[in-house]
C-alpha positions in Angstrom: 15.4 -10.1 -8.4 15.8 -11.4 -4.8 17.3 -8.2 -3.6 14.5 -6.1 -5.1 11.8 -8.3 -3.5 13.7 -8.1 -0.2 13.8 -4.3 -0.4 10.1 -4.2 -1.3 9.1 -6.4 1.7 11.4 -4.5 4.1 10.1 -1.1 2.9 6.5 -2.2 3.0 6.9 -3.5 6.6 8.4 -0.2 7.7 5.8 2.0 6.0 2.9 -0.1 7.3 4.4 -0.2 10.8 4.4 3.6 10.7 0.8 3.6 9.5 -0.1 1.2 12.3 1.5 3.5 14.8 -0.5 6.4 13.4 -3.6 4.3 13.6 -3.0 3.5 17.3 -2.5 7.3 17.9 -5.8 8.1 16.1 -7.6 5.4 18.1 -6.1 6.7 21.4 -7.1 10.3 20.5 -10.5 9.1 19.5 -11.0 7.4 22.9 -11.2 3.9 21.5 -10.4 1.1 23.8 -7.2 -0.9 23.1 -5.4 1.6 20.8 -2.5 -0.8 20.4 -4.9 -3.4 19.0 -6.2 -0.8 16.5 -2.6 -0.1 15.5 -1.8 -3.8 15.0 -4.9 -4.3 13.0 -4.1 -1.2 10.9 -0.7 -2.6 10.3 -1.8 -6.1 9.3 -4.9 -5.0 7.3 -2.7 -2.6 5.3 -1.3 -5.6 3.5 -4.8 -6.3 2.0 -5.4 -3.5 -0.5 -8.8 -1.9 -0.5 -10.5 -4.7 1.6 -8.3 -4.5 4.6 -8.5 -0.7 5.0 -12.2 -0.7 4.3 -12.7 -3.3 7.1 -10.6 -1.3 9.5 -12.4 2.0 8.7 -15.8 0.4 9.1 -14.8 -1.1 12.4 -13.4 2.2 13.7 -16.6 4.0 12.6 -18.9 1.4 14.3 -16.8 1.5 17.4 -17.0 5.3 17.4 -20.7 5.3 17.0 -21.0 2.8 19.9 -18.8 4.8 22.2 -19.9 8.4 21.5 -23.3 9.9 21.5 -22.6 12.4 18.7 -22.4 11.0 15.1 -19.6 13.5 14.1 -17.5 12.8 17.1 -18.0 9.1 16.6 -17.0 9.1 12.9 -14.2 11.6 13.1 -11.4 9.1 14.0 -12.6 6.8 11.2 -12.5 9.7 8.7 -9.0 10.7 9.9 -7.9 7.1 9.6 -9.2 6.8 6.1 -7.6 10.1 5.1 -4.2 9.2 6.5 -4.5 5.9 4.7 -5.3 7.7 1.4 -2.2 9.8 1.8 -0.1 6.7 2.5 -1.4 4.6 -0.3 -1.6 7.3 -3.0 1.4 9.6 -2.3 3.8 8.2 0.2 4.0 4.5 -0.8 4.4 5.0 -4.6 7.0 7.7 -4.0 9.1 5.7 -1.4 8.8 2.4 -3.3 9.7 4.1 -6.6 12.9 5.6 -5.1 13.8 2.6 -3.1 13.2 0.1 -5.9 14.5 2.4 -8.7 11.1 2.3 -10.2 9.1 5.1 -11.7 6.1 6.0 -9.4 3.9 6.3 -12.4 4.9 2.8 -13.5 4.2 1.5 -10.0 0.7 3.1 -10.2 0.0 1.6 -13.6 1.2 -1.8 -12.4 -1.1 -1.7 -9.4 -4.0 -0.7 -11.7 -3.2 -3.4 -14.2 -2.7 -6.3 -11.8 -5.9 -5.2 -9.9 -7.8 -5.2 -13.1 -6.4 -8.6 -14.1 -6.7 -10.5 -10.8 -8.7 -8.3 -8.4 -7.6 -7.9 -4.8 -5.0 -10.7 -5.1 -3.4 -8.8 -8.1 -3.4 -5.6 -6.1 -1.5 -7.4 -3.3 1.0 -8.9 -5.7 1.3 -6.0 -8.1 4.7 -4.7 -7.0 6.3 -8.1 -6.5 5.0 -9.3 -9.9 6.3 -6.1 -11.6 9.7 -6.5 -9.9 9.9 -10.0 -11.2 8.7 -9.0 -14.7 11.1 -6.1 -15.2 14.3 -8.1 -15.3 12.7 -10.8 -17.4 11.6 -8.2 -20.0 15.1 -6.6 -19.7 16.6 -10.0 -20.7 14.2 -10.5 -23.6 14.0 -7.0 -25.1 17.4 -5.5 -26.2 18.4 -2.5 -24.2 19.3 -0.3 -27.1 18.5 0.2 -30.7 19.2 -2.9 -32.8 21.8 -2.4 -35.5 21.4 -4.9 -38.3 24.5 -6.5 -39.6 23.8 -6.3 -43.3 26.3 -7.2 -46.0 27.5 -4.5 -48.1 
């Protein structure tokens, strides 16, 4: 269980660091001031599902509207940021986490939906660790194969 949680945290940090780097690049190309700060905020806010990325996207959109005169030019980096995040959260992260943690990507998706439904944003943040802890516990309770009764006779 400890190894699985360690792999999860290490993999999440690497993926979110990559996303933070891409966010800094998007901010730099979109002529935002302090692109490194945008990258660090993209990295840190990625750990807060839904809320963190929504805050970062809104902040990038507001900053773009304040810097540029055209609405499309001001909102373009925020739209690209949001699209890249959608790719990361919906395709890349479940695929990488599923392979790295030997967990089915569909099971990972169902776990995130279930824990989000149960506990909201906190459940979404803790979905993978809670599932990683629950799987060995269920493996110890539920027999791995078909039970053969030992009947007399």
